[in-house]
FILOZA-605346 format. One line per 5 residues: for each residue x, y, z of C-alpha. Coordinates in steps of 0.2 Angstrom, whole numbers, plus 2048, in hexadecimal, padded with zeros to 3 digits. Each point is the difference from the previous one (the first is absolute). Last residue first. Layout:
N
X/Y/Z | ...
This chain:
322
127/8CE/70C | 80E/80C/804 | 808/805/7F1 | 800/811/802 | 801/7FE/812
812/7FD/7FF | 805/7FD/814 | 7F0/7F6/803 | 805/7F7/7F1 | 810/7F6/808
808/7FB/7F0 | 80B/7EE/800 | 80F/802/7F2 | 808/7F2/7F5 | 80D/806/7F6
808/7F7/7F1 | 80F/809/7FC | 80B/7FC/7ED | 80E/80A/800 | 809/802/7ED
80D/80B/806 | 7FE/80F/7F4 | 7F2/7FE/7FE | 7F1/7FC/80E | 7F1/7F3/803
7F6/802/80D | 7F2/7F2/804 | 7F2/802/80B | 7F6/7F5/80C | 7F0/809/80A
7F9/7FD/80E | 7EF/806/80A | 7FB/806/812 | 7F0/804/808 | 801/7F4/80F
7FE/7F2/7F3 | 806/800/7F1 | 7FE/805/7EE | 80D/7F6/7F5 | 805/80C/7F0
805/7F3/7F0 | 812/7F7/802 | 80D/802/7F3 | 804/7F5/7F2 | 7F7/7F2/7FD
7F0/80D/807 | 7F5/805/80C | 7F5/810/7FD | 80A/810/805 | 813/7FB/7FD
80A/80F/802 | 80E/807/7F0 | 80E/808/803 | 80B/803/7F2 | 810/80F/801
80D/803/7F1 | 810/808/7FD | 809/7F5/7F1 | 7FD/80C/7F3 | 7F0/802/7F4
7EF/7F7/804 | 7F5/7FB/7EF | 812/803/7F5 | 809/7F5/808 | 7F3/7F3/801
7FE/802/7EE | 7F2/80A/7F7 | 7FC/7F9/7ED | 7FD/811/7F8 | 7F4/804/7F2
7F2/808/80B | 80F/80B/807 | 7F8/808/80E | 804/813/802 | 7F2/803/80F
7F3/80C/7F3 | 804/7F1/7F3 | 7FA/7F1/80B | 7F3/80C/805 | 7FA/802/7EC
7FE/7EF/7FD | 7F8/7FC/80F | 7F3/80D/7FB | 801/7F9/7ED | 7FB/7ED/806
808/7EF/805 | 812/805/803 | 80C/7F5/802 | 813/803/80A | 810/7F3/7FD
804/7F8/810 | 810/7F4/805 | 806/7F9/810 | 811/7F8/809 | 803/7F9/811
80C/807/80D | 7F5/802/80D | 802/813/801 | 7FD/802/7EF | 7F1/7F4/801
7F9/80B/80D | 802/80E/7F5 | 7F9/7F8/7F0 | 7EE/7FA/80A | 7FF/813/802
802/804/7F0 | 7F6/7F2/7F8 | 7F1/805/80E | 801/810/7F7 | 7FF/7F9/7F0
7EE/7F6/803 | 801/7EF/7F8 | 801/7F5/7F0 | 80C/7F2/801 | 80D/7F1/807
808/7FE/811 | 80E/7F3/801 | 806/7F4/80E | 7F0/7FE/80B | 808/7F3/80E
7FB/80B/80B | 811/7F5/80B | 80B/808/7F1 | 7FE/80F/809 | 806/80E/7F2
7F0/7FC/7F6 | 7F2/806/80D | 807/810/7FE | 7F6/7FF/7F0 | 7F0/7FB/809
801/80B/80B | 7FE/80F/7F4 | 7F3/7F5/7F5 | 7F1/805/80B | 7F0/7F6/7FC
7F8/7F1/7F9 | 810/7F5/7FD | 802/7F1/7F4 | 811/7F3/804 | 804/7FB/7EF
809/7ED/7FE | 80D/800/7F3 | 7FE/7F5/7F2 | 804/80D/7F0 | 7F2/7FF/7F9
7F9/805/814 | 807/811/7FC | 7F9/804/7F1 | 7F1/7FB/801 | 800/80C/812
807/80B/7F6 | 7F1/800/7F2 | 7F1/800/80D | 80B/80E/809 | 7F2/80E/7FB
7F4/7F7/80B | 808/802/80E | 806/7F5/80E | 80F/80A/805 | 80F/7F4/7FB
80F/7F7/80B | 80A/7F4/7F8 | 803/7EF/806 | 813/7F9/7FB | 800/7ED/7FE
7FC/7FB/7F2 | 80B/80E/7F8 | 80F/7F5/806 | 807/805/811 | 812/809/804
7FC/811/805 | 80A/807/7ED | 7F8/7F3/7F8 | 7EF/800/804 | 801/815/7FF
809/7FD/7EC | 7F2/7F6/7FE | 7F3/806/805 | 804/80F/7F8 | 801/7F9/7F1
7F0/7F9/801 | 7F6/810/803 | 808/807/7EF | 80D/810/803 | 7FA/811/800
801/7FF/814 | 810/7FB/802 | 804/7F4/80F | 814/7F9/802 | 806/80E/809
7FC/7FC/813 | 7FD/7ED/7FE | 807/7FD/810 | 7FB/80C/809 | 7EC/800/7FD
7F4/802/7F1 | 7F8/80C/7F9 | 7F5/805/7EF | 7F2/80E/800 | 7F5/808/7F1
7F9/811/808 | 7EF/808/802 | 7FF/813/803 | 7FF/80A/813 | 810/808/7F7
812/7FB/804 | 809/80F/806 | 810/7F4/803 | 809/800/810 | 812/806/804
7FE/814/7FD | 800/804/811 | 807/7F5/809 | 7F6/7ED/804 | 7F2/7FB/809
7F4/7F3/7FD | 7F0/7FC/80B | 7F3/7F1/802 | 7F2/7FB/808 | 7FB/7EC/7FB
7F2/7F6/7FC | 805/7EC/7FF | 7F2/7F8/805 | 7EC/803/7FD | 7F5/805/80D
7F4/806/7EF | 802/813/801 | 810/7FE/806 | 805/7F5/7F3 | 7FB/80D/7F2
809/80C/808 | 810/7F9/7FD | 80D/80A/802 | 7FB/80B/80E | 809/813/804
808/800/7F1 | 80F/80C/800 | 80C/803/7F8 | 80B/811/804 | 80F/809/7F9
80D/807/80D | 808/80F/804 | 809/7FB/812 | 7FB/80E/811 | 80D/80B/801
7F5/810/7FA | 7F3/7F6/80B | 7EF/7FA/7F7 | 7F7/7FA/80C | 7FA/7F3/7F3
7F6/800/7F2 | 7FD/80B/7EF | 7F3/7FB/7F3 | 804/7FD/7EE | 7F7/7F0/7FD
7F2/800/80F | 803/7FB/80F | 7F0/805/809 | 7F2/809/7FA | 7FF/7F3/7F2
7F9/804/7EB | 805/813/7FF | 810/7FE/805 | 803/7F1/7F7 | 7FF/7ED/801
804/7FB/814 | 813/7FE/7FE | 810/7FC/7F5 | 80B/811/800 | 7FA/806/812
80E/80D/804 | 808/801/810 | 80B/80A/809 | 805/7F3/80D | 800/802/815
7EE/7F3/802 | 7F3/807/80C | 7F4/805/7F2 | 805/7F1/7F7 | 7F5/7F8/80E
7F1/806/7FF | 7FF/800/7EC | 802/7EC/803 | 7F1/800/80A | 7F5/80B/7F4
806/7F5/7F1 | 7FE/7EF/80C | 7ED/808/803 | 7FC/801/7EF | 806/7F2/7F9
7F5/7F5/80C | 7F2/80D/7FD | 803/7FE/7E9 | 7FF/7ED/805 | 7F0/800/809
7FC/7EB/801 | 801/7FD/810 | 80D/7F3/7FE | 810/807/809 | 7F8/814/806
80B/803/810 | 80E/7F9/7F5 | 801/811/7F7 | 803/80C/811 | 80C/7F2/808
80E/7FE/7EE | 7FD/814/7FD | 809/803/810 | 80C/7EF/7FE | 805/80A/7F0
806/80D/807 | 807/7FB/80F | 809/7F3/7F2 | 806/812/7F9 | 808/805/812
807/7F1/802 | 809/802/7EE | 804/813/801 | 80E/7FB/80E | 80C/7FC/7F3
802/811/7FB | 7FE/804/7EC
């Protein structure tokens, strides 16, 4: 893929963040998500790709834009054919409630290289580069924590594991605490938390638990760029979800490795902070109708990590004006 695509993808996530941030703390997560979707779609129309959305805002009959299977980009004869995974706002509940760590994200890889994950749950485990190859989803919580701790030079008691704050994780939390490890519960947004495992200063050593499968693939794309590791297993809770998995030829028995979720070494990931976060600053609306954003762009095979601080004059972007 053209390396210049990286900056254009940052423009896509910036657009989503600027639109979604206007709803911070207003209690309407659907409005925030809808605004981010619309903005992301408009910007994609300017990007020189032959893109197909493999992870998006739902099915064609459920979402007006960025639905699974939608073709986007300028679609010129010489444009790269790519798979696209998007989450216009990872953390819509956080936006609605004025909370931290909501981001706008997109991952892109050559056509056929991203798993077409159905909108079901996924059991997940992830870690940073120093522990790559040490996690096994089928093993016990204790064994995984012990191996990762040894790889990164910590004791289990010094480990911090991030878990979504959900009732379904009661047994998992009990098992983690039995090892002596700390737990950091999060209310929303497990993509950014997975990324934290690759930055020692974040204090997060692993993620465990059950979250969305689409978010799992996007997180795996980011971790692959950062040298981290990820495994997941699809989970269905009713016959409709099971049928959808079958339609996408998803294997409900398979433990997907990071190499299964993101094939090859040509990947670009971009994220822009929507609300204030530990990794990325949120959108800040300034005087004189200006706003600032902070984005992170990751790329394989170079393993480049870029942080981009931008100042937007909204007078020249009327669609984002307050």
